[in-house]
C-alpha positions in Angstrom: 0.0 -20.1 -3.5 -2.9 -20.0 -1.0 -3.0 -22.2 2.1 -4.4 -25.7 2.2 -5.5 -27.5 5.3 -4.7 -31.2 5.9 -7.3 -33.8 5.2 -6.8 -35.6 8.6 -8.4 -32.8 10.6 -11.0 -33.9 13.2 -14.2 -35.2 11.7 -17.8 -35.9 12.2 -19.1 -39.4 12.7 -22.4 -39.2 10.9 -22.6 -38.9 7.1 -24.7 -36.0 5.6 -27.2 -36.5 2.8 -25.2 -35.9 -0.4 -27.6 -33.4 -2.1 -27.9 -31.4 1.1 -24.2 -31.4 1.6 -23.5 -30.4 -2.0 -25.9 -27.6 -1.9 -24.6 -26.3 1.4 -20.9 -26.5 0.3 -21.5 -24.8 -3.0 -23.5 -22.0 -1.4 -20.8 -21.4 1.2 -18.0 -21.4 -1.5 -20.0 -19.2 -3.8 -20.5 -16.5 -1.1 -16.9 -16.9 0.0 -15.6 -16.3 -3.6 -17.9 -13.3 -3.9 -16.4 -11.8 -0.8 -12.9 -12.5 -2.0 -13.6 -10.9 -5.4 -15.3 -7.9 -3.9 -12.4 -7.2 -1.5 -9.8 -7.6 -4.2 -11.9 -5.3 -6.5 -12.5 -2.6 -3.9 -8.9 -2.5 -2.6 -6.7 -2.9 -5.7 -3.9 -0.7 -4.3 -3.3 -2.9 -1.3 0.5 -3.3 -0.9 2.2 -6.6 -1.0 3.2 -6.2 2.6 -0.3 -5.8 3.8 -1.4 -8.7 1.5 1.3 -10.9 3.1 0.1 -10.0 6.6 -3.5 -10.8 5.6 -2.4 -14.2 4.3 -0.6 -15.0 7.5 -3.6 -14.0 9.6 -5.7 -16.1 7.3 -3.5 -19.1 8.0 -4.4 -18.7 11.7 -8.1 -18.4 10.9 -7.9 -21.7 9.1 -6.9 -23.4 12.4 -9.7 -21.5 14.2 -12.2 -22.8 11.7 -11.2 -26.4 12.4 -11.1 -25.7 16.2 -14.7 -24.4 16.1 -16.1 -27.1 13.9 -18.7 -28.0 16.5 -20.2 -24.5 16.3 -21.6 -24.2 12.7 -22.3 -20.5 12.9 -18.9 -19.5 14.3 -17.0 -21.6 11.9 -19.0 -20.2 9.0 -18.3 -16.6 10.1 -14.6 -17.5 10.4 -14.6 -18.9 6.9 -16.1 -15.6 5.5 -13.4 -13.7 7.5 -10.8 -16.0 5.9 -12.3 -15.2 2.4 -12.1 -11.5 3.1 -8.4 -11.9 4.2 -7.7 -13.9 1.0 -9.2 -11.0 -1.0 -6.9 -8.6 0.7 -4.0 -10.9 0.1 -4.8 -11.5 -3.6 -5.6 -7.8 -4.4 -2.0 -6.7 -5.2 -1.4 -9.9 -7.3 -4.6 -9.4 -9.3 -4.0 -5.7 -9.7 -0.5 -6.4 -11.0 -1.8 -8.7 -13.7 -4.7 -6.4 -14.6 -2.4 -3.4 -15.1 0.6 -5.1 -16.6 -1.2 -7.4 -19.0 -4.8 -6.4 -19.0 -8.0 -7.2 -17.0 -9.0 -9.8 -19.6 -6.3 -12.2 -18.3 -8.0 -12.1 -14.8 -11.4 -12.6 -16.3 -10.2 -15.5 -18.4 -8.5 -17.2 -15.4 -11.6 -16.8 -13.3 -14.0 -18.1 -15.9 -11.7 -21.0 -16.7 -11.5 -21.8 -13.0 -15.2 -21.9 -12.6 -15.7 -24.0 -15.7 -12.9 -26.4 -14.7 -14.3 -26.9 -11.2 -17.7 -27.6 -12.7 -16.2 -30.2 -15.1 -14.3 -31.9 -12.3 -17.4 -32.1 -10.1 -19.3 -33.5 -13.0 -16.7 -36.2 -13.6 -17.0 -37.3 -10.0 -20.8 -37.3 -10.0 -21.3 -38.9 -13.5 -18.6 -41.5 -13.3 -18.4 -42.1 -9.6 -14.6 -41.6 -9.7 -13.2 -41.8 -6.2 -9.6 -40.7 -5.7 -9.8 -40.4 -1.9 -7.3 -43.2 -1.4 -4.7 -41.0 -3.2 -5.3 -37.9 -1.0 -2.2 -38.6 1.0 -0.1 -38.7 -2.1 -1.5 -35.5 -3.4 -0.9 -33.7 -0.1 2.7 -35.1 -0.1 3.1 -33.7 -3.6 1.7 -30.4 -2.5 4.2 -30.2 0.4 7.0 -31.0 -2.0 5.7 -28.3 -4.4 5.7 -25.7 -1.6 9.3 -26.6 -0.7 10.4 -26.4 -4.3 8.7 -23.0 -4.6 10.5 -21.7 -1.5 13.9 -22.8 -2.8 13.1 -21.5 -6.3 12.5 -18.0 -4.8 16.3 -17.9 -4.2 17.8 -20.2 -6.8 15.3 -19.8 -9.6 15.7 -23.3 -11.0 12.0 -23.9 -11.9 10.1 -22.1 -14.6 7.1 -20.2 -13.2 5.0 -21.7 -16.0 6.1 -25.3 -15.2 5.5 -24.7 -11.5 2.0 -23.4 -12.4 1.2 -26.5 -14.5 2.2 -28.8 -11.7 0.2 -26.7 -9.2 -2.8 -27.0 -11.6 -2.4 -30.8 -11.8 -2.2 -31.2 -8.0 -5.2 -29.1 -7.2 -7.2 -30.6 -9.9 -6.6 -33.9 -8.2 -7.5 -32.5 -4.8 -10.7 -31.1 -6.3 -11.6 -34.6 -7.4 -10.9 -35.9 -3.9 -13.0 -33.2 -2.3 -16.0 -33.7 -4.5 -15.7 -37.5 -3.9 -15.9 -36.7 -0.2 -19.1 -34.8 -0.8 -20.5 -37.6 -2.8 -19.7 -40.0 0.0 -21.7 -37.9 2.5 -18.9 -35.7 3.8 -16.3 -38.4 4.7 -16.6 -37.1 8.3 -16.0 -33.4 7.5 -18.5 -30.6 8.2 -19.9 -28.5 5.3 -17.7 -25.6 6.3 -14.5 -27.7 6.4 -15.3 -29.1 2.9 -16.1 -25.6 1.7 -12.7 -24.5 2.8 -11.1 -27.3 0.8 -13.1 -26.5 -2.3 -12.5 -22.8 -1.9 -8.7 -23.3 -1.6 -8.7 -25.7 -4.6 -10.4 -23.0 -6.7 -8.1 -20.2 -5.5 -4.9 -22.1 -6.2 -6.2 -23.2 -9.6 -7.1 -19.6 -10.4 -3.6 -18.4 -9.4 -2.0 -21.2 -11.5 -4.1 -20.2 -14.6 -3.4 -16.6 -14.0 0.3 -17.3 -14.3 -0.1 -19.6 -17.3 -2.4 -17.1 -19.2 -0.3 -14.2 -18.1 2.9 -15.9 -19.3 1.4 -16.5 -22.7 0.2 -12.9 -23.0 3.7 -11.6 -22.1 5.3 -13.9 -24.8 
């Protein structure tokens, strides 16, 4: 599972025009995803050890992004650095699925993620659904999920498929929350901060779908 940053990080005081914010966030996320995909594609033989180090460094970069929120250019560059580190961290995982099951499972997971994110955004903008009041519950569920995952690494009491479906549900909820923030004018967050949230939602949904689709192919 990729990292997620808390929703109570320091915020702006002035709302941003919704359409301007949406365009900025989607543009930032799209380029970030492109960087992640390119790094994963160019460095498929990255070891799991190097990938883990990249993820840990990325965790530190997340804090740096929040700390430099007042400097748009610097925080944006840090986000793209984070996206590159994520690509390095995900490279061995993606390569393993591509070689063990086939590249189609990776493509299917990526396309389903993109379609799912578009549908969730559409639900928020068409219906006005606002789940921001449930954000705290979703983050609590995410923390619980991470703890269960850590314990399961040693005890193996949770099916990977079940874990992936729960992950998918939680991050679908967080995606709805994040698009509701955009619709509300940012909810006090900068475009880069919201882009980080949307990016991490998408990455975690992609990984969950990769496990679900991969499990079906193995069966």
